[in-house]
N, C-alpha and C positions, 0 to 999 in steps of 0.2 A: 704083469699087467700093473701092480701098483708101483714100480719104478716108472712105467711109462707115463701113468697117469702124473705122478709128481715131476717128473722131469717137462711135463707139458705145462704142468703149473708155473715151474719156474721161468720159462719160457714167457709165459703169459705176465702182463703187467710189469715188464721189464724198465717201462718210463710210465710215468703217469699218463692218463688218457687227456689230449687236449684237442680242443676245436680245430677242424681243418683249415681254418682261416686264422689260427695263431701266429702272431707277428714274430718271425725269426729276430731274436736279439743277442748279439754278442755282447761281451763286456765293453769293446770300445764303441759301440752303437748306443749303449747304456750312459758313456760318459759324455757323447756328443749331445744326445737328447737332455742330459741333466744340465750340461752347462748352456745350452739353448734356453732353457727354461727356468732357470734357475734367477727369482727376483733379486737375491742378494747379490749375484753376480752382475746384473743389469745396474745395479746402483752404484757398485765399484767402477763400473766403465763410464757411468755418467761422471763420477768424482773425477775419473782419470782425464776426460774429455773438458771437464772445468780447469782441471789443474793446467791443462796443455794451452787452455786460452789464458789463464793467468801468467803462463810464464812467458806467453807471447805479447801481453799487453804489459808486461814489465819494461820491455824494450822500449816503451814509448819514453819512458823516464830518462831516456839517454839523449833524446832531442831537446834541443831549447824549447822552452815554454813561450809559445806565439798566442798573443790576446789582441783582439781586435775589438773596438767599440765604434758606434756611430750614436749620434746624439744631435737633437734639435732642442732648442731654448727660445722662447719668446719672451723679450723682456717688456717690462711695464715702461709705459712713456714718462719720461722727465724732462724737466726744464733746465736746460743747462743755462747757469748764471752768466752774465757777461764779463770779458775780461777788463781788468782795471790796470791801465799803464799809466802811473804818475798822475793819478786824478783823471784821467779820461777813460771811459767806459766805451767798449766796442763791443758789437755783437760777437757772440761766442761763434768762431768758425767751424767748429767741429760738429758734424752731423750725426746724432747717435743712431747706432745700428741696432734694430729691434729682434731682428731673426738672426739666430746664429745656428751654424750648422759647424759640425765638427766631425771628422774621420781620425782615429788614432789606432796605431800599432804598437803593441808593445813587445820586445823580444828579449827575454830573460834566459840567461844561462847561469845554473848554479854551480859554479866551479867547484866549490869545496864538497858539496854535496854528492856531486858526480863520482868522486873517488871515494868519501868516507861513508856514504850513506846509500846512494843509489846502486853502485856497483855491487857490495854485499847483498843488498837486498835483492838484486837481481840473481845473485848466485845461491840465494834462500829459495827464491822461488823454482829454480831449475831442480834444486834438492827436493822440494815439496814434490816437484812432479815425479822425481825418481822413487820418493816414498809411496805415493799413490801407485805407482806402477807396481811396485813390490806388494803393495797391499792388495790389489787385484790378482795378482798371480798367487798370493796366499790364499784368497777366496777361490780363486780357479781350482786350486789343488784340494781345497777341504771340499769342495761340491764334487771334484772327480773321485776323491776318497768315500765320500757318503755314497755316491751312487755304485760304486763297486762293492762296497759292503751291504748295501741293499740287494743288489745284484746276486751275489752269492749266498745272502741270506735265503732267498728264493730258490736258489739251487739247492741247497742244503734239505729245506723243506721238501721239495720237489723229489729228490733223490731218496729222501725218506720214506716220502709216499709210496715210491715206486717199491721200496723193499717191502713195505707193509701191505701191498696190494698182492706183492708175490707170496707174503707169509699167507695171507687170506686165501689166495688160491690153494695154494697147498693143502692148507687144512681142511678146505671145503673138499677137495679130492681125496682127502684121507679120510673125512668124515663118511662120506658116500661109501668107501670101501669098506670102513670098520662097521658100518649099518649092514652091509651084505654078510659080514664075517659074522655079526652077531646073530642074525636070523638064521646061520647055518650052524650056531653054536660054536664057533671057532674062537671067538674073543668074549670077555666078560662085558657086563653093563659099565663095570667102572672104566674100561678102556674107551667106551664110548662117551660117557660123561666127561672123561679127560679131555678127549679133544674138541669136544662141544666146547668146554670151559677155555681151552685155549684159542678156540677160534672166536669166540664172545671177545675175550681179550685183544685178539689181533684185530677184530672189526673196530673195536673202540679206539685201537691205536690210530688205524686208518682214519677215522674220522676225525680225530683230534689234528693228524697231520695235515687232513684235507681242509680243515676249518684254518688253521696256520698257513697253508699255502695261499688260501684265500686272501687272508690279512696281508701276507708278504708281498703278493702280487698287486693288491690295491695299493700298498705302500709304495712299490717301486713305480706303478704306473702314475700314480700322482706326482711322485717327485719328478719323473721324466715328462709327465704330461703326454701321455700315449695313451691309446685305448687297449684295453684288455681284450682277450688274452694275449698272453706273450710266451714263447717258447724260449727257454734258457738252456745253457749249455754247462755240463760238468766240466771243470778246468782240466787240462793236462798239467800235470805236476812239474813246476819249474826246474831247470837243470842248470847245474855249475855256479850257483848264486851264493853258496856259504864259501867259496874258496877264497875270495878277498879276507884280508885281515881286518880287524875292528880298527886298528890306526888307519888303513886306508879309507875305509868307510867313512871314519869321523872326519877324514880330511875333505873327503866329496861333500860330506854335508856342510862343512864349514864354507865352502866354495860355492855350494848350488842351493842351499836352501834360501828361498826367499826371504824368510822372516829375518835372515843375518843381514841380507842386502837392505831391508828395510830398516831396521835400527840403526845401521852403519851410515845411511843415506840422512836417518833422522837426525843423528848426532851432527852431522856435516850442515843440516839446514839450521839446527838450532845456533850453531856456533856463526853460521854466517848471520842470521838474524840479530844474533848479539854485537857484532861489529857494527850491523847497520843501526842498530839503535844506539850505540855509543857514537857513531860518526855524526847521527841527527843530533845529539846532543852539545855538538861544538858550535862554535860560532858560525852563521853562512856567510859566506862570499858569494857575491852573484855580480854578473855584468849584465847591466840592464840596458836596454836600447829603445827609445820611443820617437815615431815620426808623427807627425800632426799635420793634416790636413784640414784647415778651418776657415770659415767665413763669419766672423772676423776671426784672424788669427792673433792672439794675445800677444804675441811677440812683437808684431807689427804696429809700430806707432807713428804717426796716430792711426787708431783703428780705422778699416775701410770695408766696406760692403764687397769685398773680393776674397776669393779662395787663395790661401797661402800656406806653401808647406815648409814645416821646419822640423828639426830633429834634435836630439839630445843623446846622450852617452853617459853612463853612470856605473862605477864601481862600489857597490855598496856592502857593508857587513852588519848584519843584524844578529842579536842574540837576545834570548829569553831565559832568564834565570827560572824561571816557574817551568818552561816548558823542557828545559834541559834537565831539570828534576826528575820529571816526568819520563823522559827518553832514559835517563839513567836507571830508573827503577824498572822500566821496561826491559832494558839491556839485562839486569839482574836476572828478571824472570825467565828471559830467553836462557842465560846462564845455568839455572837451576833446571830448566827442562833438557838442556844439553847432557847435566851430570845424572840424570835420570836415566835418560835414554842409553849413556855408556853403563850404567849399572845393570839396566835390562840387557843390554848386548853381552855383558859379562856372564850374566845368569845364564844367557840361552846358549854361551859358548861352552859353558861349564856343563850344562843340561845336555848338549848334544853327546857327550860321551855315555851318559848314561842310557838316552833316548837310542842311540845307535847298539850299545852293547845288549841292551833288553831286547831290541827288535831282532838281533843277530842270533841272540840265544834262542827266541821262540821260533825262528826259522829253521835252526838245525835241529831244535827238539821236534818240530812238525815234522821234519824231514826223515827223521829217524822213525816217528810214529807210523808215518806213512808206508815205510818199508816193513814195519811189523804189521801194521794192519793188512796189507796185501798178502804176507806170508799166512797170518791168521785164517783169511778168506780161503786160500789155495786149500789150508789143512782141514778147514771146517767142511768145504764142499766134498773134498775128497771122503771125509769121515760120513758124510750125509750119503754120497753115491753108494759108499760100501755098506751102510746100515739099509740102504733100500735094497741092495742085492741080497743081504741076509735075511730081510723081511720077506722077499719073494722066495727065498729057500725055505723058509720056516726056521730057521736059526736066530733070528732075533723078534723082539717083542715091538708092538705099535708104541709103546711109551719109549723105546730106545730110539726109533727112526722118528719121532715128534721131537725128543731132545736134541738129534743130531741136526733136524730143520731149523730149531730155535737158535743153536748154537750157529749154525750158516748164515741166519739172518742177521743175528745180532754182529758177527764179523763183516758183513757186506754193509750194514750200517755204520760200523766203526770206519771202515774203509771210506765210506763217502765222509764221514765228518773229518776224518784226517786229510783227505784230498783237498776238502774246501778250507780247513784250518792252514794247511801248507800254503794254499793260494792268498789267503787273508794274512798269513805272515810274511808273506813276499810284499803285498802290498805296502804292510805297515813298514818295512824295511824300506821299501822305495820312497815313501813318504818321508822317513826319519832322515835320509840321506840327500833328500831332494831332486831324487829322479822324477822324469816327467810320469804322470797317472794318465794324462789326457794324450788322446791321438794327436799327430801333427796337424791335422786339417780340422779339428776342433774349432768352434768360434771363440 
């Protein structure tokens, strides 16, 4: 009788009770929702679009500069003096033109700037685009990692709540049975009080975990911008993940981590920016062409109230010492930023060894703890079953059965912790080596 009640209680509350309309949520679903809802990722994507526009706009600098002007000028009336030829005065034959119309087009091709400033500047804008794309990927991975950690935190609390529910159900069944035995004079009052004390403790633990479950669910739903309640899944332990050597994983990290790509592109971007500034400090050589269609045209003599077109071409060199000093200083700033990015890249590459080694060690430790925890669950449940058999046969006390149940409950909770810790360790290793944390079709 006792054993059937206890085993029935074990089957009860095997999972925390959820509403029938609870949203089924897988880890991949959690990542998709998080990526779609993260405002920080929206900001990064907007910055990437702007960087794309900046790179596209930079191509305009390769085209010659075309400028057009149109003007109308009204001149005040003047009296032209008579012409004097050897003491003879004759009326001035030139007729003043008071309405002046002009259309002018100027085409400038900055020859020296094209090679020494514009081309390096364009390469810098392309590098800035790659830097921003890497920044977006870094943020995407961070959002995915945070979402998975929040997801498995809820899994951990939910599974702990299920274990607590099982313990409460077992102790409630045991309390009823001991109350009957006490009435029959087969157990002492101390046995009844002991089970009641353990039941109160188990209920308090259940309420604590229930509160933690509510908070963890609210945190996850807020992060994902989805309605509660949600149903989450206890992960299956990863397999064959610790067979790769630390050297192989570090090599993967160096080739896959977006932070490495970001800093490498940042170094290149500052290098091109420094070249562009140094080129802008040089004297500027440009070919300039003008076409003027005016009424009157100043190059037509004598001026007449007619439209005439004229053109001119010029090769000009300009240089401003003050502007060159400013550009040289800007080049020095870009070089400083390049050196800082190179230092950050070297620091990151050195740190990858530590990050990967720590993540791999945590994964291996979590794998072993999971195996041990599973074995402890099997042993504790077997011991509990044996104690229930002995209790029914009158060869064991209620205290011994309670102790066996508590040991089995602790072992089940330790196994849940170990499985979640193993999954989180795998996530940390994937993050360290740059493996994708988001589903392929995530936004």
